[in-house]
N, CA, C and O atoms as CSV, one atom per row, in Angstrom:
chain,resi,resn,atom,element,x,y,z
A,1,MET,N,N,89.290,129.858,91.029
A,1,MET,CA,C,88.350,128.882,91.549
A,1,MET,C,C,88.153,129.169,93.041
A,1,MET,O,O,89.124,129.238,93.795
A,2,ASP,N,N,86.913,129.334,93.459
A,2,ASP,CA,C,86.666,129.625,94.868
A,2,ASP,C,C,86.592,128.339,95.690
A,2,ASP,O,O,86.679,127.236,95.149
A,3,GLU,N,N,86.432,128.495,96.993
A,3,GLU,CA,C,86.500,127.358,97.919
A,3,GLU,C,C,85.400,126.327,97.688
A,3,GLU,O,O,85.647,125.127,97.809
A,4,THR,N,N,84.189,126.776,97.356
A,4,THR,CA,C,83.094,125.822,97.145
A,4,THR,C,C,83.321,124.985,95.898
A,4,THR,O,O,82.948,123.813,95.861
A,5,GLU,N,N,83.933,125.578,94.872
A,5,GLU,CA,C,84.242,124.796,93.675
A,5,GLU,C,C,85.298,123.738,93.977
A,5,GLU,O,O,85.219,122.617,93.475
A,6,THR,N,N,86.279,124.091,94.791
A,6,THR,CA,C,87.313,123.137,95.165
A,6,THR,C,C,86.697,121.987,95.950
A,6,THR,O,O,87.006,120.824,95.692
A,7,MET,N,N,85.828,122.303,96.905
A,7,MET,CA,C,85.171,121.256,97.681
A,7,MET,C,C,84.304,120.391,96.777
A,7,MET,O,O,84.283,119.170,96.932
A,8,LYS,N,N,83.598,120.995,95.847
A,8,LYS,CA,C,82.722,120.256,94.941
A,8,LYS,C,C,83.542,119.281,94.105
A,8,LYS,O,O,83.118,118.149,93.876
A,9,LYS,N,N,84.714,119.717,93.650
A,9,LYS,CA,C,85.555,118.828,92.849
A,9,LYS,C,C,85.983,117.606,93.646
A,9,LYS,O,O,86.076,116.514,93.085
A,10,GLU,N,N,86.244,117.759,94.928
A,10,GLU,CA,C,86.691,116.645,95.757
A,10,GLU,C,C,85.537,115.764,96.225
A,10,GLU,O,O,85.768,114.650,96.695
A,11,ASP,N,N,84.301,116.244,96.104
A,11,ASP,CA,C,83.142,115.453,96.526
A,11,ASP,C,C,82.991,114.178,95.702
A,11,ASP,O,O,82.466,113.179,96.193
A,12,ASN,N,N,83.439,114.208,94.473
A,12,ASN,CA,C,83.212,113.065,93.598
A,12,ASN,C,C,84.416,112.128,93.525
A,12,ASN,O,O,84.578,111.410,92.538
A,13,VAL,N,N,85.259,112.126,94.551
A,13,VAL,CA,C,86.440,111.263,94.578
A,13,VAL,C,C,86.229,110.161,95.617
A,13,VAL,O,O,85.827,110.427,96.750
A,14,VAL,N,N,86.509,108.919,95.210
A,14,VAL,CA,C,86.436,107.780,96.119
A,14,VAL,C,C,87.845,107.208,96.226
A,14,VAL,O,O,88.415,106.751,95.236
A,15,PHE,N,N,88.406,107.237,97.443
A,15,PHE,CA,C,89.741,106.697,97.676
A,15,PHE,C,C,89.619,105.232,98.083
A,15,PHE,O,O,88.872,104.896,99.003
A,16,ILE,N,N,90.354,104.367,97.396
A,16,ILE,CA,C,90.290,102.925,97.650
A,16,ILE,C,C,91.333,102.560,98.702
A,16,ILE,O,O,92.487,102.981,98.625
A,17,GLY,N,N,90.904,101.766,99.690
A,17,GLY,CA,C,91.798,101.322,100.753
A,17,GLY,C,C,91.675,99.828,100.960
A,17,GLY,O,O,91.740,99.055,100.004
A,18,LYS,N,N,91.496,99.417,102.218
A,18,LYS,CA,C,91.520,97.995,102.556
A,18,LYS,C,C,90.145,97.373,102.754
A,18,LYS,O,O,90.049,96.173,103.011
A,19,LYS,N,N,89.075,98.163,102.641
A,19,LYS,CA,C,87.731,97.612,102.816
A,19,LYS,C,C,87.379,96.687,101.661
A,19,LYS,O,O,88.119,96.590,100.683
A,20,GLY,N,N,86.255,96.016,101.782
A,20,GLY,CA,C,85.793,95.149,100.708
A,20,GLY,C,C,85.350,95.948,99.490
A,20,GLY,O,O,85.019,97.129,99.592
A,21,ILE,N,N,85.349,95.296,98.356
A,21,ILE,CA,C,85.015,95.958,97.099
A,21,ILE,C,C,83.625,96.588,97.133
A,21,ILE,O,O,83.433,97.696,96.634
A,22,MET,N,N,82.656,95.885,97.721
A,22,MET,CA,C,81.284,96.378,97.694
A,22,MET,C,C,81.111,97.679,98.481
A,22,MET,O,O,80.207,98.455,98.174
A,23,ALA,N,N,81.936,97.932,99.467
A,23,ALA,CA,C,81.866,99.202,100.199
A,23,ALA,C,C,82.173,100.375,99.265
A,23,ALA,O,O,81.518,101.416,99.327
A,24,TYR,N,N,83.167,100.196,98.406
A,24,TYR,CA,C,83.550,101.242,97.459
A,24,TYR,C,C,82.559,101.334,96.306
A,24,TYR,O,O,82.281,102.426,95.809
A,25,VAL,N,N,82.023,100.190,95.877
A,25,VAL,CA,C,80.997,100.191,94.836
A,25,VAL,C,C,79.804,101.013,95.317
A,25,VAL,O,O,79.268,101.833,94.571
A,26,LEU,N,N,79.390,100.791,96.563
A,26,LEU,CA,C,78.278,101.546,97.132
A,26,LEU,C,C,78.580,103.041,97.148
A,26,LEU,O,O,77.705,103.850,96.840
A,27,ALA,N,N,79.794,103.412,97.499
A,27,ALA,CA,C,80.177,104.832,97.527
A,27,ALA,C,C,80.084,105.453,96.131
A,27,ALA,O,O,79.596,106.573,95.985
A,28,VAL,N,N,80.547,104.735,95.109
A,28,VAL,CA,C,80.505,105.246,93.733
A,28,VAL,C,C,79.062,105.355,93.250
A,28,VAL,O,O,78.670,106.373,92.679
A,29,VAL,N,N,78.270,104.305,93.480
A,29,VAL,CA,C,76.868,104.308,93.046
A,29,VAL,C,C,76.109,105.435,93.745
A,29,VAL,O,O,75.272,106.093,93.126
A,30,THR,N,N,76.392,105.660,95.016
A,30,THR,CA,C,75.745,106.745,95.755
A,30,THR,C,C,76.077,108.096,95.135
A,30,THR,O,O,75.206,108.959,95.024
A,31,GLN,N,N,77.320,108.284,94.734
A,31,GLN,CA,C,77.708,109.536,94.075
A,31,GLN,C,C,76.893,109.756,92.805
A,31,GLN,O,O,76.385,110.854,92.578
A,32,PHE,N,N,76.765,108.728,91.983
A,32,PHE,CA,C,75.983,108.857,90.747
A,32,PHE,C,C,74.507,109.110,91.057
A,32,PHE,O,O,73.864,109.908,90.374
A,33,ASN,N,N,73.965,108.446,92.071
A,33,ASN,CA,C,72.564,108.647,92.441
A,33,ASN,C,C,72.311,110.049,92.994
A,33,ASN,O,O,71.191,110.555,92.920
A,34,ASP,N,N,73.345,110.671,93.545
A,34,ASP,CA,C,73.225,112.037,94.056
A,34,ASP,C,C,73.366,113.081,92.953
A,34,ASP,O,O,73.348,114.280,93.232
A,35,GLY,N,N,73.505,112.643,91.713
A,35,GLY,CA,C,73.531,113.576,90.588
A,35,GLY,C,C,74.881,113.865,89.990
A,35,GLY,O,O,74.970,114.662,89.056
A,36,GLU,N,N,75.937,113.255,90.486
A,36,GLU,CA,C,77.264,113.473,89.906
A,36,GLU,C,C,77.320,112.897,88.494
A,36,GLU,O,O,76.781,111.823,88.227
A,37,LYS,N,N,77.973,113.619,87.602
A,37,LYS,CA,C,78.167,113.133,86.229
A,37,LYS,C,C,79.485,112.380,86.087
A,37,LYS,O,O,79.621,111.516,85.220
A,38,ASN,N,N,80.462,112.710,86.946
A,38,ASN,CA,C,81.778,112.071,86.927
A,38,ASN,C,C,82.163,111.684,88.348
A,38,ASN,O,O,81.951,112.448,89.289
A,39,VAL,N,N,82.733,110.487,88.496
A,39,VAL,CA,C,83.257,110.046,89.785
A,39,VAL,C,C,84.673,109.531,89.542
A,39,VAL,O,O,84.910,108.750,88.621
A,40,VAL,N,N,85.606,109.976,90.375
A,40,VAL,CA,C,87.004,109.578,90.244
A,40,VAL,C,C,87.323,108.551,91.322
A,40,VAL,O,O,87.071,108.776,92.506
A,41,ILE,N,N,87.879,107.423,90.896
A,41,ILE,CA,C,88.314,106.370,91.814
A,41,ILE,C,C,89.837,106.451,91.874
A,41,ILE,O,O,90.512,106.339,90.851
A,42,LYS,N,N,90.378,106.648,93.088
A,42,LYS,CA,C,91.826,106.784,93.254
A,42,LYS,C,C,92.353,105.660,94.135
A,42,LYS,O,O,91.719,105.271,95.116
A,43,ALA,N,N,93.533,105.143,93.766
A,43,ALA,CA,C,94.165,104.094,94.573
A,43,ALA,C,C,95.674,104.154,94.383
A,43,ALA,O,O,96.182,104.670,93.388
A,44,ARG,N,N,96.380,103.599,95.390
A,44,ARG,CA,C,97.838,103.490,95.314
A,44,ARG,C,C,98.262,102.079,95.676
A,44,ARG,O,O,97.588,101.385,96.438
A,45,GLY,N,N,99.383,101.671,95.120
A,45,GLY,CA,C,100.008,100.403,95.494
A,45,GLY,C,C,99.128,99.187,95.264
A,45,GLY,O,O,98.576,98.996,94.180
A,46,ARG,N,N,99.008,98.363,96.306
A,46,ARG,CA,C,98.269,97.108,96.189
A,46,ARG,C,C,96.772,97.301,95.999
A,46,ARG,O,O,96.078,96.366,95.600
A,47,ALA,N,N,96.265,98.493,96.275
A,47,ALA,CA,C,94.829,98.766,96.123
A,47,ALA,C,C,94.435,99.042,94.679
A,47,ALA,O,O,93.248,99.183,94.385
A,48,ILE,N,N,95.403,99.123,93.772
A,48,ILE,CA,C,95.099,99.429,92.374
A,48,ILE,C,C,94.188,98.361,91.770
A,48,ILE,O,O,93.235,98.697,91.068
A,49,SER,N,N,94.459,97.101,92.025
A,49,SER,CA,C,93.609,96.048,91.457
A,49,SER,C,C,92.196,96.129,92.026
A,49,SER,O,O,91.230,95.832,91.322
A,50,ARG,N,N,92.063,96.525,93.284
A,50,ARG,CA,C,90.742,96.692,93.898
A,50,ARG,C,C,89.995,97.852,93.224
A,50,ARG,O,O,88.781,97.778,93.037
A,51,ALA,N,N,90.710,98.910,92.865
A,51,ALA,CA,C,90.093,100.053,92.182
A,51,ALA,C,C,89.551,99.645,90.813
A,51,ALA,O,O,88.458,100.055,90.421
A,52,VAL,N,N,90.318,98.841,90.098
A,52,VAL,CA,C,89.851,98.353,88.790
A,52,VAL,C,C,88.620,97.474,88.969
A,52,VAL,O,O,87.671,97.574,88.191
A,53,ASP,N,N,88.625,96.611,89.989
A,53,ASP,CA,C,87.462,95.767,90.265
A,53,ASP,C,C,86.236,96.610,90.584
A,53,ASP,O,O,85.140,96.312,90.108
A,54,VAL,N,N,86.405,97.653,91.379
A,54,VAL,CA,C,85.287,98.538,91.730
A,54,VAL,C,C,84.705,99.178,90.471
A,54,VAL,O,O,83.489,99.191,90.284
A,55,ALA,N,N,85.567,99.703,89.618
A,55,ALA,CA,C,85.104,100.343,88.382
A,55,ALA,C,C,84.331,99.356,87.509
A,55,ALA,O,O,83.290,99.703,86.951
A,56,GLU,N,N,84.831,98.145,87.392
A,56,GLU,CA,C,84.173,97.149,86.547
A,56,GLU,C,C,82.838,96.682,87.127
A,56,GLU,O,O,81.876,96.496,86.383
A,57,VAL,N,N,82.770,96.493,88.438
A,57,VAL,CA,C,81.510,96.077,89.058
A,57,VAL,C,C,80.464,97.171,88.888
A,57,VAL,O,O,79.307,96.887,88.576
A,58,VAL,N,N,80.871,98.427,89.094
A,58,VAL,CA,C,79.927,99.539,88.908
A,58,VAL,C,C,79.424,99.563,87.469
A,58,VAL,O,O,78.220,99.669,87.233
A,59,ARG,N,N,80.333,99.465,86.513
A,59,ARG,CA,C,79.962,99.538,85.092
A,59,ARG,C,C,79.077,98.378,84.655
A,59,ARG,O,O,78.120,98.584,83.909
A,60,GLN,N,N,79.373,97.184,85.098
A,60,GLN,CA,C,78.680,96.002,84.576
A,60,GLN,C,C,77.418,95.639,85.338
A,60,GLN,O,O,76.508,95.051,84.754
A,61,LYS,N,N,77.329,95.969,86.625
A,61,LYS,CA,C,76.211,95.486,87.437
A,61,LYS,C,C,75.248,96.573,87.904
A,61,LYS,O,O,74.045,96.327,87.986
A,62,PHE,N,N,75.749,97.771,88.211
A,62,PHE,CA,C,74.915,98.743,88.911
A,62,PHE,C,C,74.527,99.952,88.074
A,62,PHE,O,O,73.348,100.298,88.011
A,63,VAL,N,N,75.484,100.598,87.436
A,63,VAL,CA,C,75.199,101.787,86.630
A,63,VAL,C,C,75.737,101.508,85.229
A,63,VAL,O,O,76.874,101.852,84.907
A,64,THR,N,N,74.907,100.883,84.408
A,64,THR,CA,C,75.384,100.374,83.122
A,64,THR,C,C,75.610,101.467,82.076
A,64,THR,O,O,76.219,101.203,81.039
A,65,ASP,N,N,75.130,102.692,82.327
A,65,ASP,CA,C,75.351,103.775,81.358
A,65,ASP,C,C,76.576,104.618,81.732
A,65,ASP,O,O,76.627,105.812,81.437
A,66,VAL,N,N,77.558,103.990,82.380
A,66,VAL,CA,C,78.792,104.659,82.801
A,66,VAL,C,C,79.961,104.054,82.035
A,66,VAL,O,O,80.023,102.842,81.829
A,67,ASP,N,N,80.889,104.915,81.614
A,67,ASP,CA,C,82.109,104.464,80.944
A,67,ASP,C,C,83.326,105.039,81.655
A,67,ASP,O,O,83.247,106.078,82.311
A,68,ALA,N,N,84.438,104.355,81.517
A,68,ALA,CA,C,85.705,104.879,82.027
A,68,ALA,C,C,86.192,105.914,81.012
A,68,ALA,O,O,86.736,105.554,79.968
A,69,SER,N,N,85.996,107.200,81.318
A,69,SER,CA,C,86.331,108.253,80.363
A,69,SER,C,C,87.805,108.630,80.401
A,69,SER,O,O,88.341,109.165,79.430
A,70,ASP,N,N,88.463,108.349,81.532
A,70,ASP,CA,C,89.876,108.708,81.647
A,70,ASP,C,C,90.549,107.800,82.672
A,70,ASP,O,O,89.980,107.510,83.724
A,71,ILE,N,N,91.742,107.363,82.364
A,71,ILE,CA,C,92.538,106.565,83.294
A,71,ILE,C,C,93.933,107.170,83.322
A,71,ILE,O,O,94.597,107.277,82.291
A,72,LYS,N,N,94.368,107.564,84.512
A,72,LYS,CA,C,95.697,108.152,84.664
A,72,LYS,C,C,96.515,107.258,85.587
A,72,LYS,O,O,96.026,106.811,86.624
A,73,ILE,N,N,97.745,107.005,85.210
A,73,ILE,CA,C,98.657,106.269,86.072
A,73,ILE,C,C,99.846,107.167,86.387
A,73,ILE,O,O,100.249,107.998,85.573
A,74,SER,N,N,100.395,106.985,87.574
A,74,SER,CA,C,101.527,107.814,87.979
A,74,SER,C,C,102.325,107.092,89.059
A,74,SER,O,O,101.961,106.005,89.507
A,75,THR,N,N,103.408,107.720,89.457
A,75,THR,CA,C,104.209,107.239,90.573
A,75,THR,C,C,104.276,108.361,91.595
A,75,THR,O,O,104.657,109.486,91.273
A,76,GLU,N,N,103.904,108.046,92.827
A,76,GLU,CA,C,103.941,109.029,93.900
A,76,GLU,C,C,105.042,108.645,94.876
A,76,GLU,O,O,105.333,107.467,95.079
A,77,GLU,N,N,105.635,109.643,95.462
A,77,GLU,CA,C,106.689,109.393,96.445
A,77,GLU,C,C,106.121,109.672,97.830
A,77,GLU,O,O,105.695,110.788,98.127
A,78,ILE,N,N,106.119,108.641,98.676
A,78,ILE,CA,C,105.623,108.806,100.039
A,78,ILE,C,C,106.766,108.563,101.018
A,78,ILE,O,O,107.758,107.912,100.689
A,79,GLN,N,N,106.609,109.095,102.217
A,79,GLN,CA,C,107.665,108.959,103.217
A,79,GLN,C,C,107.478,107.646,103.977
A,79,GLN,O,O,106.456,107.446,104.633
A,80,GLY,N,N,108.455,106.763,103.888
A,80,GLY,CA,C,108.430,105.504,104.612
A,80,GLY,C,C,109.335,105.573,105.827
A,80,GLY,O,O,109.917,106.618,106.119
A,81,ASP,N,N,109.452,104.456,106.537
A,81,ASP,CA,C,110.302,104.397,107.724
A,81,ASP,C,C,111.770,104.644,107.397
A,81,ASP,O,O,112.506,105.232,108.189
A,82,GLU,N,N,112.183,104.185,106.216
A,82,GLU,CA,C,113.587,104.295,105.836
A,82,GLU,C,C,113.818,105.311,104.730
A,82,GLU,O,O,114.773,105.188,103.963
A,83,GLY,N,N,112.951,106.312,104.642
A,83,GLY,CA,C,113.101,107.345,103.624
A,83,GLY,C,C,111.983,107.282,102.598
A,83,GLY,O,O,111.001,106.562,102.777
A,84,PRO,N,N,112.141,108.038,101.531
A,84,PRO,CA,C,111.084,108.091,100.509
A,84,PRO,C,C,110.935,106.772,99.748
A,84,PRO,O,O,111.917,106.100,99.430
A,85,ILE,N,N,109.680,106.424,99.467
A,85,ILE,CA,C,109.358,105.209,98.724
A,85,ILE,C,C,108.491,105.600,97.538
A,85,ILE,O,O,107.576,106.412,97.678
A,86,LYS,N,N,108.770,105.035,96.385
A,86,LYS,CA,C,107.945,105.303,95.202
A,86,LYS,C,C,106.829,104.261,95.127
A,86,LYS,O,O,107.069,103.059,95.232
A,87,VAL,N,N,105.597,104.759,94.940
A,87,VAL,CA,C,104.416,103.903,94.914
A,87,VAL,C,C,103.610,104.230,93.663
A,87,VAL,O,O,103.408,105.400,93.339
A,88,SER,N,N,103.154,103.208,92.968
A,88,SER,CA,C,102.310,103.416,91.796
A,88,SER,C,C,100.933,103.903,92.225
A,88,SER,O,O,100.459,103.571,93.312
A,89,ALA,N,N,100.293,104.694,91.361
A,89,ALA,CA,C,98.975,105.232,91.658
A,89,ALA,C,C,98.122,105.213,90.389
A,89,ALA,O,O,98.645,105.238,89.275
A,90,ILE,N,N,96.798,105.167,90.576
A,90,ILE,CA,C,95.883,105.180,89.450
A,90,ILE,C,C,94.680,106.061,89.786
A,90,ILE,O,O,94.244,106.120,90.936
A,91,GLU,N,N,94.155,106.739,88.779
A,91,GLU,CA,C,92.902,107.483,88.876
A,91,GLU,C,C,92.020,107.042,87.730
A,91,GLU,O,O,92.387,107.192,86.565
A,92,ILE,N,N,90.865,106.502,88.051
A,92,ILE,CA,C,89.913,106.068,87.033
A,92,ILE,C,C,88.706,106.995,87.115
A,92,ILE,O,O,88.041,107.061,88.149
A,93,THR,N,N,88.422,107.710,86.032
A,93,THR,CA,C,87.267,108.601,86.004
A,93,THR,C,C,86.121,107.893,85.297
A,93,THR,O,O,86.226,107.535,84.124
A,94,LEU,N,N,85.029,107.696,86.021
A,94,LEU,CA,C,83.823,107.120,85.450
A,94,LEU,C,C,82.875,108.257,85.122
A,94,LEU,O,O,82.625,109.119,85.964
A,95,SER,N,N,82.343,108.268,83.899
A,95,SER,CA,C,81.457,109.326,83.448
A,95,SER,C,C,80.135,108.758,82.984
A,95,SER,O,O,80.090,107.771,82.250
A,96,LYS,N,N,79.062,109.390,83.419
A,96,LYS,CA,C,77.723,108.997,83.002
A,96,LYS,C,C,77.450,109.566,81.621
A,96,LYS,O,O,77.773,110.721,81.345
A,97,GLN,N,N,76.866,108.769,80.768
A,97,GLN,CA,C,76.605,109.222,79.393
A,97,GLN,C,C,75.363,110.077,79.324
A,97,GLN,O,O,74.994,110.544,78.246
């Protein structure tokens, strides 16, 4: 896989953080409007519920021909102040039909 393919794969990823839900919904909808067939929503820890909300708002209100084609859950280890901490993570792949 060359460098442009790697960059292209990362173009369709939306990382969920502390912003409001609609900011992420706009990012996902923009990806679909730009021609992406799949958009991956990624979140860790407390942002997981926000990621699920984003996926549902996109599916039900904005891009109704999208389905959650894949959902992956995992545990990631991040470095905290007092050593490594295990944090839950989720990846929701939305695919246009």
